[in-house]
Phi, psi and omega in degrees: 000128180284142179294147178256137180242151177303154183297340181275359186258135177242136180246129178242137179241026178298143178056032178060028176243139175254124179228148181247136184227153171281124181298340179280350180295151183301317181218114181251357181281144175260132181256123177278122184260010183296337178254009180286161178254138173257129179246125178256139178290336177232126179260350178230129178238147178273137180294130181244354185097348179246157176301138177277129181232181180302327178301328178277325185290323183101219185287134177239130180234133174256117179263116178243103186063237179264353181274147176243130178248122181219177171051228183297325179298319178293314182297321183283335186251349185224149169260149181248132173226168185224157172225136176058037184259021184247001180210173179294153180122201181276134177232166183228137170256132180237124175254124181239129180297137176283147177295145179087359177264179179274013179238158173213161179089189179213162180217153181219161177212148178261155173217171185248135172255117185261160177290147176289130180301144180300136177085004182263000000 
C-alpha cells in the first residue's frame, strides 16, 4: 500500500533525496546542478605561494539552464571546495549544493595556475 500524503504536500526525489514541500510555496522544485556550467571571470591565475581561492579568481557564476546564480545566492546555497589549487598547473573549483536548499548535486570547472614571471 502506497503512503498517502496531504494534498498540500509535494515529494521530490531529485538527486536521490526525498524532500517534502508545501505546494503553496513559491518554488518546490529541486534543481540538479550536476550538468550546470561554472563560469569564472579569470581562467588563469598567477602562482603566489598560497592556495588559489575564489577571492583570487574573482566573479564566479553558476549557469543552470538559462538562470545565473552569483553572489549571495551562490554563497548561501553552495559550498566551495578546491582540488590541486596549491601549485602551478590545472586546478579545480567544485560547487556543491548545501542540504536543505532548492539545489542538489555538484559541478566543477578547471582553471590554470601559472608560474610567476621571472623578475616580478
